[in-house]
N, C-alpha and C positions, 0 to 999 in steps of 0.2 A: 590873129597873126598879121593881118593887113595893117592894123593900127600900129603894131610894133615896127613893121617894115617902114611905114611912112614916117615914123618918129626918127628912125635911124637915117632915112633919106634926108629928112629936114635938118638934122643936126650934124650930118657927116661924121658921126662918131658913135660907136657902140657904147662907149663909156658915158657920154653925155646923155644919150637916149635912155640908157638903163637907169641913170639917176633920175631923169624926168619921169620915167615909168615906175620908179620905186621897186626895181628888181635887180637881181644880181646880173652883172655883165656877162658872165659865162652862160647863164640861162638864156639871156637875150641872144647871144651869139649862136647858141644851139638852136633856138627857134628859127633864126634867119637861115642857118645852114640847112635845117630840115625843110624850110620853105623852098630854098633853092633846089634841093634834091627832089622834092615833090614836083616842082615845075620843070625840072630838067634844064635850068638855065642859071647862069651866074648873075646875081642882081647887083653885087658890089665888087669893086676892086678894093682889096684891103691893103692899107699902107701903114707904116709905123705911126704916122700922124693922124690917121683916121681912115675913112672909107669914101669912095666916090662911086657914083652909080655907073653901071655899064650901060650900053645902049638899050639892052633888054630891060635893065632896071628902070631906066627913064620911061620907057613905054609902060612898064608895070605900075609906075607911080600913077599915071593917068587912069589906068584900069582900076587900080585899088581905090582911088578917090571916088570914081564913078560907082563902084560896087558899094562902098560904105555910104555914099549919099543915097543910093536907092534903098539900102536897108533901113536908113533913118526914116 
């Protein structure tokens, strides 16, 4: 799920990220929503034209990159 989160953060779009990840946009949106619920924070502000990271989302980008780096 961290990889999915980072892809959305990178592209500022659920649609573009889902295309890159070769998955359905609704599935990706559900994964991100579940991640937010698990963490108890809002990671993205959703807009008609895409998404932007919240302050918590920006901090979670750094944490996610570190976790994925360490797992590699």
